[in-house]
Backbone bond lengths (Angstrom), bond angles and torsions (degrees), N, CA, C in turn:
res aa  C-N    CA-C-N  psi(-1)  N-CA   C-N-CA  omega(-1)  CA-C   N-CA-C  phi
1 M - - - 1.448 - - 1.519 110.31 -
2 C 1.317 117.63 -60.53 1.464 121.51 -179.11 1.517 108.34 -112.22
3 R 1.274 116.79 83.57 1.461 120.92 -174.29 1.515 113.49 -65.14
4 S 1.318 117.52 -24.15 1.461 119.55 -177.01 1.527 112.97 -84.48
5 I 1.328 117.92 -6.14 1.464 120.16 176.75 1.518 107.76 -80.24
6 K 1.317 116.43 122.58 1.454 119.60 -178.20 1.524 110.69 -83.30
7 Q 1.313 115.27 155.41 1.461 120.56 177.09 1.519 108.59 -65.54
8 L 1.313 116.40 131.01 1.460 120.97 -176.84 1.526 112.91 -101.61
9 R 1.323 117.40 -16.58 1.459 119.88 -178.15 1.526 109.80 -80.61
10 N 1.322 114.48 117.38 1.456 121.33 178.29 1.527 106.54 -156.38
11 A 1.329 116.14 116.14 1.465 120.59 -175.36 1.527 112.40 -64.98
12 E 1.322 116.89 -30.33 1.461 120.09 -176.33 1.522 113.12 -82.61
13 I 1.312 116.52 -36.43 1.465 121.08 -178.87 1.527 108.05 -128.23
14 P 1.325 117.26 98.12 1.465 119.06 -179.22 1.530 112.14 -65.36
15 A 1.315 115.04 149.51 1.461 120.75 178.68 1.522 109.96 -66.03
16 T 1.313 115.13 142.75 1.462 120.17 177.01 1.527 109.76 -83.76
17 D 1.324 116.46 163.03 1.461 120.81 176.20 1.525 110.41 -59.29
18 E 1.321 116.90 -37.08 1.468 121.25 179.98 1.528 111.04 -65.34
19 E 1.338 117.41 -41.08 1.471 121.09 178.75 1.524 110.72 -65.83
20 I 1.327 116.20 -40.31 1.464 120.13 179.58 1.519 110.29 -66.20
21 R 1.322 117.87 -42.96 1.460 120.80 179.19 1.527 111.28 -65.74
22 A 1.327 117.12 -39.71 1.469 120.68 178.80 1.527 110.80 -62.86
23 A 1.323 116.95 -41.14 1.464 120.44 177.95 1.527 110.47 -65.67
24 A 1.336 116.77 -41.09 1.465 121.12 178.12 1.524 110.69 -62.58
25 L 1.325 116.42 -43.04 1.462 120.90 178.91 1.527 110.69 -61.64
26 Q 1.321 117.73 -44.62 1.461 121.00 179.11 1.522 110.86 -62.27
27 F 1.332 116.18 -41.21 1.456 120.41 179.63 1.528 111.02 -62.94
28 V 1.324 116.90 -48.90 1.463 120.71 -178.70 1.534 110.67 -64.42
29 R 1.312 117.59 -38.06 1.474 120.28 175.92 1.521 110.66 -59.92
30 K 1.331 116.30 -44.79 1.463 120.40 -177.91 1.524 110.74 -65.75
31 V 1.333 116.51 -46.93 1.456 120.58 -177.11 1.524 111.57 -66.96
32 S 1.339 117.10 -41.67 1.465 120.66 -176.02 1.530 113.10 -80.70
33 G 1.317 115.89 -24.14 1.459 119.20 -176.23 1.518 113.17 83.23
34 Y 1.332 116.57 5.02 1.463 121.72 179.72 1.523 110.67 -107.29
35 R 1.320 115.89 130.70 1.460 119.08 167.76 1.530 107.90 -81.97
36 K 1.324 114.73 -43.18 1.464 122.36 174.64 1.519 106.22 -136.06
37 P 1.329 117.00 114.00 1.461 119.48 -177.31 1.527 112.23 -72.11
38 S 1.314 115.25 161.34 1.468 120.79 175.16 1.523 108.90 -67.27
39 K 1.322 115.43 164.79 1.467 120.04 179.06 1.527 111.35 -57.13
40 S 1.320 116.81 -37.54 1.467 120.13 -178.34 1.529 112.43 -70.17
41 N 1.336 117.57 -20.34 1.458 121.49 179.66 1.525 113.35 -106.43
42 Q 1.316 117.85 -3.15 1.469 121.22 -174.29 1.529 112.75 -59.98
43 E 1.325 117.55 -44.82 1.461 120.58 -177.50 1.529 111.14 -62.82
44 A 1.327 117.19 -45.55 1.469 120.66 179.11 1.526 110.66 -64.11
45 F 1.325 116.82 -39.81 1.457 122.33 179.22 1.532 110.71 -62.78
46 D 1.331 116.38 -49.16 1.467 120.87 -179.49 1.525 111.69 -63.31
47 R 1.315 116.63 -40.23 1.465 120.83 178.95 1.536 110.17 -64.15
48 A 1.324 116.93 -40.52 1.463 120.57 178.29 1.526 111.03 -63.14
49 V 1.335 117.08 -41.48 1.468 120.49 177.93 1.521 109.88 -59.88
50 E 1.323 117.22 -45.86 1.467 120.77 -179.41 1.524 111.65 -64.69
51 E 1.326 117.14 -40.66 1.462 120.59 -179.91 1.526 111.59 -67.06
52 V 1.320 117.04 -40.54 1.464 120.46 177.52 1.527 109.90 -66.17
53 A 1.322 117.42 -40.61 1.463 120.70 178.34 1.534 110.56 -62.75
54 E 1.331 117.17 -42.99 1.471 120.74 178.22 1.520 111.16 -63.19
55 A 1.326 117.22 -43.78 1.464 120.88 179.18 1.527 110.58 -63.96
56 T 1.319 116.65 -38.24 1.463 120.73 178.52 1.518 110.44 -65.33
57 Q 1.318 116.93 -44.07 1.467 121.45 178.20 1.532 110.36 -59.19
58 K 1.332 117.46 -44.09 1.463 121.70 178.28 1.522 110.69 -63.35
59 L 1.315 116.21 -45.20 1.459 120.49 179.87 1.524 110.85 -58.79
60 L 1.312 116.63 -50.73 1.457 120.31 -178.92 1.525 111.44 -61.77
61 G 1.319 117.14 -35.26 1.452 121.11 179.13 1.517 114.07 -72.06
62 N 1.327 116.70 -23.21 1.462 121.39 -176.75 1.527 114.22 -100.80
63 L 1.323 117.78 -9.53 1.463 119.23 179.99 1.514 110.72 -70.15
64 A 1.311 115.95 136.92 1.461 120.82 177.31 1.526 109.12 -77.37
65 S 1.304 114.62 141.83 1.469 120.84 179.15 1.522 109.82 -82.04
66 R 1.311 117.21 146.14 1.461 121.43 176.42 1.522 111.68 -80.86
67 T 1.307 116.28 -19.51 1.466 119.65 -177.70 1.517 110.01 -78.58
68 P 1.333 117.67 139.23 1.456 119.45 179.67 1.531 111.72 -67.90
69 S 1.335 116.50 145.22 1.471 120.31 -178.85 1.500 111.56 -83.90
């Protein structure tokens, strides 16, 4: 779906907040069809980006590592 979103899961180098937000922004742009939403849709668009970023952060924090501890 979003080929330009890079994989963020990496045990050695954790994703930065900026990388997570950029991926969330790309996802919301793809799903909504807006590169830049209208003023009437800006608040919903921004909220969706933040919610996707939060969900991504939680997901990455909860994934089990393949490397032995």
